BAFI-3210 file (N, C-alpha, C; in Angstrom, 3 decimals, decimal comma, padded with zeros to 6 digits):
// residues 274
n [1|2|3|4|5|6|7|8|9|10|11|12|13|14|15|16|17|18|19|20|21|22|23|24|25|26|27|28|29|30|31|32|33|34|35|36|37|38|39|40|41|42|43|44|45|46|47|48|49|50|51|52|53|54|55|56|57|58|59|60|61|62|63|64|65|66|67|68|69|70|71|72|73|74|75|76|77|78|79|80|81|82|83|84|85|86|87|88|89|90|91|92|93|94|95|96|97|98|99|100|101|102|103|104|105|106|107|108|109|110|111|112|113|114|115|116|117|118|119|120|121|122|123|124|125|126|127|128|129|130|131|132|133|134|135|136|137|138|139|140|141|142|143|144|145|146|147|148|149|150|151|152|153|154|155|156|157|158|159|160|161|162|163|164|165|166|167|168|169|170|171|172|173|174|175|176|177|178|179|180|181|182|183|184|185|186|187|188|189|190|191|192|193|194|195|196|197|198|199|200|201|202|203|204|205|206|207|208|209|210|211|212|213|214|215|216|217|218|219|220|221|222|223|224|225|226|227|228|229|230|231|232|233|234|235|236|237|238|239|240|241|242|243|244|245|246|247|248|249|250|251|252|253|254|255|256|257|258|259|260|261|262|263|264|265|266|267|268|269|270|271|272|273|274]
n.u [000,834|000,607|002,183|000,677|001,409|001,455|002,356|003,655|004,481|005,055|005,395|007,734|011,367|012,856|010,520|008,760|010,316|010,676|008,015|007,213|009,079|008,366|005,720|006,112|007,121|004,985|003,932|001,298|000,777|000,169|000,460|000,889|000,500|000,700|000,726|-000,982|-000,924|001,727|002,164|001,555|003,369|003,353|000,784|000,867|002,640|001,137|000,351|-001,393|-002,645|-003,293|-004,440|-003,005|-002,459|-000,265|-000,563|-003,179|-005,950|-008,359|-007,628|-005,795|-007,334|-009,344|-007,724|-006,376|-008,614|-009,615|-007,692|-007,923|-010,572|-010,337|-008,363|-008,422|-006,420|-003,276|-000,089|002,425|003,426|004,878|006,274|007,153|006,911|008,135|010,218|012,924|013,807|015,810|018,070|019,304|018,771|017,929|016,838|014,633|011,154|009,025|006,581|007,049|008,897|007,312|005,660|007,510|007,904|005,277|004,941|007,192|007,242|004,836|002,771|003,590|003,315|000,513|-000,357|000,680|-000,680|-003,249|-003,086|-002,209|-004,250|-005,348|-003,157|-002,525|-004,754|-004,344|-002,012|000,470|002,763|004,573|006,286|007,852|009,995|011,147|014,040|017,152|020,660|021,156|019,739|021,427|023,717|024,809|024,333|025,444|023,139|020,922|019,257|016,473|015,484|017,192|016,490|013,903|014,482|016,232|014,442|012,657|014,189|014,371|011,641|010,908|012,417|011,216|008,605|009,003|009,613|007,195|005,474|006,391|005,317|003,006|003,667|004,545|006,822|009,192|011,042|013,886|014,810|017,859|018,940|021,829|023,575|021,466|020,506|018,210|015,391|015,991|018,207|017,541|015,361|016,603|018,290|016,464|015,303|017,527|018,174|016,084|015,947|018,374|019,901|020,375|021,499|023,003|024,239|025,026|027,470|028,092|025,789|026,087|028,287|027,150|025,174|026,769|028,044|025,873|024,933|027,066|026,834|024,362|024,922|026,976|026,136|026,595|026,194|023,921|021,764|018,194|017,215|018,633|017,534|014,972|015,445|016,327|014,040|012,421|013,894|013,505|010,738|010,627|011,844|011,683|012,543|013,310|015,938|016,443|017,528|018,590|021,211|021,742|022,929|025,121|027,832|026,568|027,389|030,074|029,924|028,565|030,356|032,594|031,544|030,821|033,169|035,268|034,361|032,793|034,426|036,285|034,495|033,324|035,602|035,950|033,706|034,443|036,680|035,392|034,617|032,609|032,297|031,509]
n.v [-001,191|002,147|004,836|007,649|010,981|014,170|017,361|020,470|023,764|023,298|024,551|025,392|025,040|022,630|021,400|021,319|019,915|017,477|016,608|016,164|014,214|012,082|011,642|010,732|008,298|006,931|007,335|008,518|011,652|014,749|017,903|021,103|024,661|028,274|029,303|028,149|027,909|027,417|024,788|023,025|021,164|019,016|017,949|017,221|015,140|013,201|013,582|015,330|018,624|021,447|024,641|026,003|027,807|027,920|029,599|030,022|028,972|027,798|026,889|024,868|022,966|022,307|021,354|019,059|017,458|017,100|015,432|013,175|012,441|011,704|009,671|008,299|008,164|009,532|008,936|010,102|013,230|015,998|018,711|021,354|023,973|027,297|030,231|032,605|035,211|037,899|040,198|042,731|042,227|044,513|046,000|044,717|044,576|043,647|042,692|041,631|039,709|038,035|037,020|035,460|033,416|032,471|031,232|029,469|027,969|027,940|027,493|025,071|023,510|023,591|022,221|019,723|019,093|018,786|016,583|014,516|013,079|011,251|009,711|008,609|007,030|004,993|004,059|004,486|006,281|009,015|011,981|014,557|017,172|020,138|021,392|022,803|022,984|025,283|025,229|024,429|025,855|029,251|032,302|035,583|038,267|036,685|036,152|035,926|033,973|031,773|031,461|030,363|027,873|026,742|026,559|024,735|022,422|021,685|021,415|019,284|017,166|016,835|016,254|013,855|012,138|012,173|010,941|008,432|006,129|005,799|004,787|006,577|008,264|010,925|013,041|015,049|017,088|018,354|020,388|021,475|023,630|024,202|024,477|026,726|029,027|030,349|032,027|034,294|035,270|035,869|037,930|039,890|040,501|041,522|043,786|045,380|045,520|046,188|048,004|050,764|051,331|051,071|048,695|048,458|047,944|045,232|044,210|044,895|043,294|040,758|040,904|041,128|038,638|036,892|037,636|036,811|034,060|033,595|034,214|032,395|029,534|027,668|024,577|021,823|019,990|020,107|017,499|015,778|016,065|015,151|012,418|011,750|012,174|010,170|007,987|008,189|007,765|005,131|003,732|001,583|002,187|005,132|007,618|010,255|012,635|014,046|015,018|016,715|017,454|019,948|020,997|020,668|018,747|019,499|022,182|021,888|020,264|021,955|023,885|022,297|020,926|022,770|025,039|028,251|030,543|029,847|029,252|031,763|033,042|031,800|032,818|035,497|035,304|034,818|037,278|038,412|040,700|042,807]
n.w [000,000|-000,922|000,735|002,362|002,140|003,557|002,713|003,657|002,422|-000,317|-002,746|-003,873|-004,107|-001,889|-001,049|-003,277|-005,201|-003,863|-003,518|-006,178|-006,902|-005,145|-005,926|-008,508|-007,868|-007,111|-004,544|-002,416|-002,704|-001,158|-001,731|-000,305|-000,101|-000,031|-002,580|-004,965|-007,759|-008,321|-007,898|-009,913|-011,181|-009,354|-009,559|-012,245|-012,042|-010,940|-008,368|-005,686|-004,986|-002,951|-001,701|001,193|004,066|006,657|008,797|009,153|010,848|009,906|007,348|008,018|009,496|007,597|005,533|006,573|007,179|004,621|003,365|005,002|004,508|001,844|001,828|004,231|006,048|007,242|006,630|006,742|007,870|006,627|007,820|006,287|005,509|005,575|006,112|005,780|007,896|007,731|009,226|011,465|014,973|016,339|014,302|013,226|013,398|016,161|015,403|012,840|013,546|015,116|013,143|011,780|013,649|013,750|011,254|010,966|013,334|015,110|013,266|012,248|014,555|014,919|012,615|013,216|015,619|014,609|012,974|014,606|016,242|014,386|013,681|016,172|016,656|014,837|015,729|014,531|012,401|010,899|011,568|009,993|010,465|009,063|009,912|010,100|009,376|010,487|012,793|014,665|014,462|013,741|011,845|010,854|011,380|011,254|013,405|014,079|012,312|012,930|015,599|015,441|014,341|016,208|018,314|017,223|017,158|019,896|020,492|018,807|019,848|022,386|021,566|020,197|022,303|023,705|021,896|021,355|022,609|021,237|018,841|016,943|014,932|015,137|013,202|012,391|009,752|008,663|006,648|004,800|002,757|000,216|-003,139|-003,766|-003,757|-001,473|-000,914|-002,383|-000,968|001,466|000,579|-000,226|002,254|003,716|002,265|002,891|005,706|007,224|005,849|006,059|008,741|012,062|011,640|009,083|007,762|008,248|007,165|004,464|003,799|004,078|002,080|-000,232|-000,176|-000,507|-003,016|-004,609|-004,258|-005,409|-008,030|-008,660|-007,742|-004,745|-003,408|-002,702|-004,939|-004,623|-004,811|-003,196|-000,733|-001,239|-001,654|000,859|002,403|001,342|002,241|005,013|005,116|004,324|006,277|009,110|011,624|011,860|012,133|014,573|013,637|010,529|008,820|005,850|002,595|001,096|003,068|005,536|007,500|007,919|008,812|011,226|012,565|012,874|014,637|016,875|017,653|017,740|018,973|019,901|019,524|017,528|015,503|015,042|014,172|011,686|010,384|010,244|008,603|006,281|005,599|007,066|009,015|011,773]
ca.u [000,000|001,396|002,030|000,076|002,224|000,958|003,537|003,463|005,588|005,381|005,307|009,073|012,507|012,906|009,160|008,245|011,122|010,391|006,641|007,212|009,871|007,584|004,554|006,602|007,394|003,661|003,416|000,112|001,312|-000,710|001,285|000,138|001,240|-000,174|000,721|-001,519|-000,527|003,115|002,237|001,123|004,234|002,940|-000,415|001,321|003,353|000,176|000,036|-002,497|-002,197|-004,335|-003,945|-003,027|-001,591|-000,098|-000,899|-004,641|-006,558|-009,360|-006,901|-005,191|-008,393|-009,960|-006,739|-006,183|-009,863|-009,728|-006,855|-008,523|-011,777|-009,923|-007,487|-008,688|-005,233|-002,079|001,047|003,568|003,256|006,158|006,167|008,265|006,688|008,976|010,983|013,998|013,768|017,177|018,242|019,758|017,694|017,454|016,173|013,430|010,047|008,497|005,468|007,613|009,520|006,225|005,233|008,509|007,584|003,968|005,110|008,221|007,086|003,472|002,009|004,046|002,704|-000,916|-000,491|000,972|-001,781|-004,443|-002,855|-001,881|-005,311|-005,519|-002,001|-002,627|-005,784|-003,781|-000,780|001,631|002,878|005,870|006,266|009,158|010,068|012,300|014,854|018,260|021,902|021,009|019,146|022,521|024,756|024,209|024,987|025,156|021,878|019,873|018,805|015,066|015,369|017,869|015,707|012,805|015,027|016,714|013,241|012,103|015,010|013,931|010,251|010,857|012,937|010,171|007,481|009,391|009,494|005,775|004,737|007,012|004,437|001,907|004,200|004,726|008,199|009,424|012,379|014,313|015,680|018,782|019,657|022,916|023,388|020,688|020,277|016,785|015,115|016,216|019,133|016,833|014,555|017,564|018,750|015,352|015,188|018,673|018,110|015,029|015,992|019,543|020,738|020,758|021,434|024,341|024,759|025,073|028,718|027,879|024,706|026,660|029,115|026,219|024,551|027,771|028,242|024,684|024,905|028,050|026,302|023,271|025,549|027,678|025,571|027,310|025,239|023,403|020,460|017,143|016,915|019,252|016,545|013,890|015,869|016,400|012,660|011,991|014,592|012,803|009,430|010,795|012,510|010,846|013,056|014,104|016,734|015,847|018,089|019,210|021,985|021,711|023,307|026,472|028,305|025,826|028,218|031,302|029,600|028,240|031,595|033,411|030,932|030,823|034,503|036,232|033,773|032,244|035,457|036,807|033,394|033,227|036,809|035,660|032,765|035,200|037,496|034,487|034,328|031,417|032,726|030,576]
ca.v [000,000|003,378|005,718|008,962|012,034|015,539|018,229|021,920|024,460|022,467|025,322|025,730|024,482|021,215|020,890|021,026|018,853|016,220|016,212|015,623|012,978|011,035|011,353|009,900|006,969|006,386|007,653|009,374|012,944|015,910|019,084|022,306|025,923|029,423|029,568|026,952|027,852|026,967|023,359|022,218|019,996|017,907|017,373|016,591|013,907|012,257|013,909|016,250|019,899|022,401|025,831|025,955|028,750|027,340|030,578|030,145|027,828|027,163|026,166|023,664|022,005|021,845|020,615|017,734|016,713|016,760|014,252|012,040|012,032|011,068|008,510|007,583|008,167|010,287|008,148|010,989|014,681|016,698|020,142|021,937|025,398|028,191|031,242|033,185|036,654|038,336|041,593|042,860|042,121|045,864|046,596|043,971|044,834|042,479|042,182|040,772|038,569|037,136|036,332|034,434|032,299|031,926|030,351|028,435|027,154|027,728|026,868|023,679|022,842|023,422|021,127|018,488|018,836|018,384|015,259|013,510|012,150|010,202|008,813|007,884|005,996|003,882|003,690|004,571|007,517|009,702|013,437|015,082|018,629|020,742|022,327|023,279|023,000|026,557|024,983|024,044|026,886|030,569|033,182|036,981|038,917|035,682|035,775|035,511|032,684|030,744|031,248|029,433|026,536|026,236|026,187|023,530|021,284|021,298|020,969|017,969|016,174|016,587|015,621|012,471|011,388|012,071|010,136|007,122|005,042|005,662|004,258|007,685|008,745|012,347|013,189|016,387|017,281|019,471|020,671|022,448|024,574|023,629|025,512|027,043|030,466|030,851|033,157|035,466|035,782|036,497|039,179|040,848|040,912|042,330|045,082|046,158|045,616|046,766|048,684|052,078|051,198|050,905|047,387|048,499|047,355|043,789|043,960|044,970|042,100|039,645|041,078|040,799|037,186|036,235|037,913|035,917|032,700|033,535|034,217|031,100|028,781|026,594|023,811|020,587|020,049|019,675|016,067|015,043|016,095|014,257|011,036|011,586|012,037|008,820|007,074|008,259|007,142|003,695|003,127|001,174|002,894|006,275|008,372|011,531|013,745|013,733|016,082|016,439|018,558|020,539|021,768|020,447|018,054|020,243|023,362|021,437|019,751|023,100|024,493|021,383|020,491|023,863|026,064|029,487|031,500|029,427|029,382|033,179|033,341|031,353|033,791|036,713|035,001|034,901|038,689|038,813|041,441|043,834]
ca.w [000,000|-001,016|001,884|002,144|002,749|003,494|002,714|003,621|001,756|-001,485|-003,992|-004,396|-003,395|-001,525|-000,938|-004,616|-005,813|-003,166|-003,824|-007,543|-006,841|-004,486|-006,764|-009,617|-007,320|-006,773|-003,222|-002,472|-002,279|-001,043|-001,552|000,071|000,006|-000,308|-004,031|-005,615|-009,181|-008,431|-007,597|-011,062|-011,415|-008,480|-010,188|-013,492|-011,688|-010,397|-006,986|-005,408|-004,426|-002,589|-001,023|002,657|004,769|007,992|009,828|009,181|011,518|009,045|006,297|008,603|009,814|006,351|004,750|007,163|006,991|003,197|003,100|005,732|003,773|000,585|002,003|005,480|006,911|006,854|007,132|006,974|007,807|006,487|008,115|005,539|005,247|006,356|005,385|006,575|008,141|008,021|009,608|012,851|015,957|016,648|013,144|012,831|014,313|016,864|014,588|011,797|014,222|015,497|011,923|011,524|014,530|013,367|010,098|011,143|014,541|015,591|012,180|012,245|015,710|014,664|011,650|013,940|016,541|013,873|012,377|015,623|016,645|013,385|013,797|017,446|016,500|014,070|016,423|013,636|011,646|010,942|011,416|009,597|010,620|008,404|010,670|009,279|010,143|011,198|014,093|015,565|014,337|013,518|010,878|011,179|011,011|011,087|014,748|014,150|011,623|013,719|016,818|015,156|014,095|017,496|019,060|016,603|017,579|021,236|020,423|018,160|020,796|023,385|020,877|019,914|023,554|024,019|020,921|021,157|023,066|020,284|017,592|015,999|014,844|014,855|012,610|012,006|008,590|008,901|005,392|004,743|001,642|-000,873|-004,152|-003,882|-003,752|-000,123|-000,953|-002,896|000,147|002,382|-000,032|-000,152|003,654|004,124|001,590|003,550|007,162|007,901|004,850|006,576|010,194|012,644|011,229|007,617|007,265|008,259|006,225|003,114|003,601|003,875|000,757|-001,253|-000,154|-001,061|-004,464|-005,223|-004,246|-006,390|-009,357|-008,783|-006,616|-004,046|-002,620|-003,272|-005,591|-003,689|-004,932|-002,082|000,350|-001,662|-001,413|002,311|002,871|000,978|003,151|006,291|004,941|004,103|007,435|010,230|012,800|011,371|013,109|014,993|012,869|009,243|008,179|004,416|001,713|001,121|004,217|006,784|008,493|008,214|009,617|012,575|013,143|013,291|015,829|018,017|018,077|017,927|019,837|019,343|019,094|016,224|014,542|014,693|013,396|010,330|009,832|009,933|007,429|005,116|005,364|007,809|010,191|012,191]
c.u [000,873|001,132|001,468|000,920|001,596|002,141|003,112|004,671|006,038|005,359|006,662|010,127|012,402|011,513|008,603|008,997|010,801|008,988|006,554|007,937|009,050|006,341|004,948|006,911|006,115|003,274|002,181|000,463|000,219|000,170|000,426|001,073|000,248|-000,320|000,298|-001,024|000,902|003,254|001,727|002,041|003,869|001,748|-000,030|002,039|002,422|-000,174|-001,153|-001,937|-003,399|-003,728|-004,086|-002,000|-001,475|-000,361|-002,410|-005,272|-007,526|-008,703|-006,353|-006,246|-009,000|-009,004|-006,536|-007,431|-010,045|-008,932|-007,444|-009,763|-011,420|-009,215|-007,778|-007,525|-004,209|-000,906|002,215|003,106|004,642|005,909|007,356|008,104|007,577|009,653|012,022|013,879|015,159|017,222|018,675|018,568|017,080|016,608|014,849|012,329|009,572|007,340|005,970|008,275|008,459|005,722|006,213|008,233|006,241|004,098|006,015|008,000|005,614|002,561|002,326|003,388|001,214|-001,172|-000,326|-000,169|-003,010|-004,318|-002,721|-003,027|-005,504|-004,354|-002,078|-003,656|-005,243|-002,496|000,421|001,601|004,263|005,658|007,690|009,108|011,322|012,932|015,909|019,521|021,939|020,250|020,172|023,681|024,059|024,990|024,603|023,827|020,732|019,225|017,374|014,850|015,970|017,107|014,584|013,331|015,619|015,518|012,648|012,885|014,537|012,514|010,154|011,369|011,885|008,995|007,775|009,235|008,025|005,057|005,266|006,064|003,249|002,387|004,435|006,171|008,234|010,867|012,642|015,187|016,550|019,584|020,791|022,622|022,723|020,369|018,776|016,623|015,493|017,138|018,468|015,980|015,452|017,978|017,684|015,193|016,296|018,637|017,036|015,386|017,173|020,462|021,235|020,625|022,845|025,015|024,969|026,340|028,593|026,811|025,222|027,507|028,248|025,592|025,521|027,990|027,079|024,609|025,896|027,517|025,140|023,844|026,255|027,274|026,496|026,286|024,788|022,069|019,406|016,818|017,540|018,310|015,395|014,231|015,964|015,001|012,126|012,632|013,892|011,468|009,519|011,369|011,516|011,260|013,932|014,856|015,990|016,286|018,757|019,882|022,079|022,130|024,669|026,732|027,633|026,711|029,443|031,028|029,294|029,482|032,460|032,870|031,095|032,216|035,452|035,667|033,405|033,317|036,007|035,738|033,253|034,445|036,600|034,701|033,494|036,107|036,672|034,086|033,147|031,820|031,720|031,074]
c.v [001,247|004,280|007,075|009,998|013,399|016,474|019,692|022,560|023,743|023,227|025,677|024,937|023,002|020,609|020,466|019,867|017,501|015,710|015,567|014,275|011,826|010,656|010,462|008,471|006,322|006,470|008,536|010,722|014,013|017,110|020,286|023,508|027,053|029,649|028,308|026,796|027,362|025,451|022,463|021,027|018,784|017,183|016,628|015,265|012,861|012,487|014,843|017,527|020,759|023,528|025,678|026,922|028,267|028,332|030,756|028,858|027,065|026,349|024,845|022,591|021,425|020,982|019,202|016,877|016,272|015,488|013,016|011,528|011,277|009,740|007,673|007,575|009,171|009,539|009,034|012,440|015,287|018,192|020,867|023,436|026,257|029,223|031,825|034,692|037,092|039,830|041,639|042,815|043,487|046,451|045,932|044,188|043,534|041,871|041,236|039,539|037,544|036,355|035,223|033,201|031,661|030,930|029,176|027,515|026,890|027,128|025,392|022,896|022,610|022,309|019,787|018,116|018,301|016,972|014,163|012,585|010,989|009,208|007,986|006,758|004,762|003,335|003,578|005,894|008,109|011,191|013,879|016,603|019,163|021,774|022,853|023,026|024,304|026,428|024,591|025,045|028,239|031,308|034,623|037,462|037,925|035,273|035,256|034,175|031,562|030,448|030,247|028,014|025,922|025,780|024,887|022,281|020,779|020,764|019,558|016,870|015,821|015,841|014,151|011,601|011,145|011,053|008,721|005,981|004,830|005,137|005,311|008,182|010,239|012,509|014,641|016,323|018,494|019,744|021,666|023,434|023,848|024,756|025,686|028,558|031,120|032,067|034,432|036,110|036,477|037,869|040,261|041,393|041,867|043,722|045,982|046,499|046,362|047,531|050,027|052,081|051,099|049,601|047,304|047,849|045,832|043,400|043,941|043,736|040,870|039,711|040,685|039,288|036,444|036,437|037,026|034,500|032,537|033,450|032,900|030,208|027,696|025,856|022,571|020,838|019,546|018,186|015,265|015,007|015,151|012,801|010,741|011,404|010,646|007,778|007,029|007,525|005,620|002,967|002,760|001,889|004,060|006,961|009,651|012,685|013,261|014,990|015,763|017,675|019,148|021,318|021,469|019,820|018,873|021,467|022,983|020,922|020,888|023,709|023,586|021,093|021,643|025,048|027,351|030,435|031,138|029,571|030,838|033,638|032,947|032,335|035,079|036,509|035,103|036,341|039,206|039,463|042,555|045,236]
c.w [000,000|000,180|001,463|002,876|002,497|003,695|002,736|002,945|000,505|-002,806|-004,593|-003,636|-003,087|-001,416|-002,279|-005,257|-005,181|-003,482|-005,205|-007,570|-006,248|-005,292|-007,938|-009,167|-006,774|-005,301|-003,399|-001,852|-002,257|-000,719|-001,230|000,150|-000,221|-001,806|-004,787|-007,044|-009,377|-008,242|-008,727|-011,351|-010,553|-009,096|-011,466|-013,240|-011,077|-008,942|-006,877|-004,799|-004,066|-001,757|000,486|003,209|006,218|009,120|009,963|009,702|010,607|007,938|006,817|008,847|008,539|005,533|005,262|006,956|005,547|002,873|003,788|004,995|002,498|000,811|003,251|006,449|006,384|007,466|007,524|006,873|007,713|006,663|007,495|005,298|006,137|005,483|006,323|006,675|008,572|008,293|011,055|013,807|016,235|015,526|012,768|013,867|014,958|016,076|013,502|012,394|014,635|014,288|011,551|012,385|014,186|012,230|010,439|012,339|014,880|014,513|012,077|013,392|015,473|013,652|012,368|014,865|015,816|013,303|013,443|016,039|015,672|013,425|015,084|017,350|015,792|014,713|015,478|012,888|011,792|010,725|011,106|009,705|009,938|009,322|009,700|010,074|010,945|012,505|015,130|015,519|014,137|012,449|011,200|010,604|010,811|012,399|014,780|013,461|012,460|015,016|016,578|014,979|015,364|018,342|018,533|016,993|018,952|021,237|019,856|019,081|021,842|022,766|020,600|021,156|023,901|023,133|020,741|021,518|022,130|018,927|016,525|016,074|014,557|014,401|012,233|010,761|008,872|007,621|005,598|003,625|000,474|-001,861|-004,381|-003,959|-002,418|-000,111|-001,454|-001,802|001,169|001,873|000,075|001,264|004,061|003,494|002,195|004,989|007,763|006,949|005,361|008,098|010,746|012,217|009,722|007,045|007,179|007,246|004,780|002,810|003,344|002,479|-000,351|-001,338|-000,785|-002,567|-005,215|-005,320|-005,227|-007,803|-009,635|-007,613|-006,069|-003,196|-003,350|-003,968|-004,598|-003,748|-003,786|-000,884|000,025|-001,358|000,086|002,899|002,543|001,900|004,511|006,207|004,847|005,312|008,535|011,511|012,346|012,505|013,498|014,098|011,596|008,695|006,698|003,628|002,016|002,417|005,532|007,861|008,893|009,082|011,057|013,298|013,669|014,572|017,055|018,562|018,409|018,706|019,127|018,821|017,721|015,148|014,095|013,900|011,926|009,646|009,421|008,725|006,148|004,818|006,126|009,122|010,485|011,922]
res [x|x|x|x|x|x|x|x|x|x|x|x|x|x|x|x|x|x|x|x|x|x|x|x|x|x|x|x|x|x|x|x|x|x|x|x|x|x|x|x|x|x|x|x|x|x|x|x|x|x|x|x|x|x|x|x|x|x|x|x|x|x|x|x|x|x|x|x|x|x|x|x|x|x|x|x|x|x|x|x|x|x|x|x|x|x|x|x|x|x|x|x|x|x|x|x|x|x|x|x|x|x|x|x|x|x|x|x|x|x|x|x|x|x|x|x|x|x|x|x|x|x|x|x|x|x|x|x|x|x|x|x|x|x|x|x|x|x|x|x|x|x|x|x|x|x|x|x|x|x|x|x|x|x|x|x|x|x|x|x|x|x|x|x|x|x|x|x|x|x|x|x|x|x|x|x|x|x|x|x|x|x|x|x|x|x|x|x|x|x|x|x|x|x|x|x|x|x|x|x|x|x|x|x|x|x|x|x|x|x|x|x|x|x|x|x|x|x|x|x|x|x|x|x|x|x|x|x|x|x|x|x|x|x|x|x|x|x|x|x|x|x|x|x|x|x|x|x|x|x|x|x|x|x|x|x|x|x|x|x|x|x|x|x|x|x|x|x|x|x|x|x|x|x]
***
């Protein structure tokens, strides 16, 4: 029997590539995002797609019920929706920071809460949460984004412990550098948030670095994440964490083994000075 997977944030990047990949492999894919028109490739591959905003309660309830009515179950929930808010802590309004948490953390929790009763009834299921290697390390001007991912790491660990007795697995994806639209979003944020502020020097260095990476991308193709998600779905006893993609292991190794001072020294070598 083909597994049923519900995916948020499936209109671009790793979400879209993975949804298409799994649909082509005959999994029962339900891709969701705010931009319905961007998910046509999922439908063309034999999957399903519908509009869902993880910050809207009605969308979450209706979306989960729709899949249950169609399939009778949800085997895998992949909480992948998210975005990156970049800018100095002093420059970003609390309203915008709250929105970052609403999408990256609280929307994810509401999706999970809505799906869990159906998984508990069947005493099986897998929840995959898209964190990042940025949930274990940090980069300049990314405090709000990194805060959501650090929070997600702790939340997922607690959730995994709570759900173990119900036969439900909780896994964290920790992508490194993946070639997606993410850099474009970072660039847009930085050009708005800290361009004319006391942090403008650091902001300019970040912008220059991102522009170079957009021009000559460094990173893994999103297909590596797609294959990792399939691996998790196929495993009877999946791991809690999956580091995947360019630089994920090396960045975490530098932070863990050499400490904060050396990690910050590496950031400065990259030209990221305040």
